[in-house]
Each structure stands twice: as structure tokens, then as C-alpha cells.
C-alpha positions, -999 to +999 in steps of 0.1 A: +364+180+150+359+143+158+323+150+167+317+169+135+330+140+114+310+115+135+278+135+131+283+137+094+290+100+091+258+091+111+237+115+090+250+101+058+245+065+068+210+071+080+201+088+047+213+058+027+194+033+048+161+051+041+167+050+004+175+012+005+142+003+021+119-015-002+086+003-007+055-020-003+037-030-034+004-011-037-028-017-057-054+008-067-089-005-059-120+013-072-156+004-064-188+020-077-206+044-053-242+033-047-271+055-037-298+048-011-318+028-036-288+004-044-282+017-079-249+032-089-246+070-087-240+084-122-216+114-127-235+141-146-204+154-165-191+121-178-222+099-177-202+071-160-208+057-125-190+075-097-161+055-082-145+055-048-108+047-052-082+038-026-046+027-027-040-004-006-008-024+003-005-058-013+004-084+013+025-115+005+007-148+010+028-174+029+025-210+020+017-232+050+024-268+057-004-293+053-020-306+085-017-344+087-049-363+089-056-383+121-058-421+118 
């Protein structure tokens, strides 16, 4: 019985820790698809340029300390 209670407690605590983790901020980045001639490829249905979209993580920029100048 002790092992059953211990197993349930561990399972419940691990499930909570996964929910509390912060999801990374993401940004959707789209660029126009270019053909061999360097011009954007047009979509025949919409008449707009085709785009290749990806979802990327947004990284935090850390502020550094200034490097002192030599005398």
C-alpha cells in the first residue's frame, strides 16, 4: 500500500511540474519563395507571392558590461 501511495504521489508531482514549465516565446517568420531567376514565385490561385513560413523560438538578449578602454 505504501508503494502505491508513493507511486501516485510521484506521478502527480511530475505532472504538475510539466504544466508549470514556461513555454518559449515563438515568432512566425515568413519569407517569399524565389525562383531560379530571382523573382518571387506567384501562387496561381491567389495571385500573391508564395511564402515559406517557419515558427522560431525568440531568444532573450542579455545586456553585457562595457569593456573599459585602455589608457
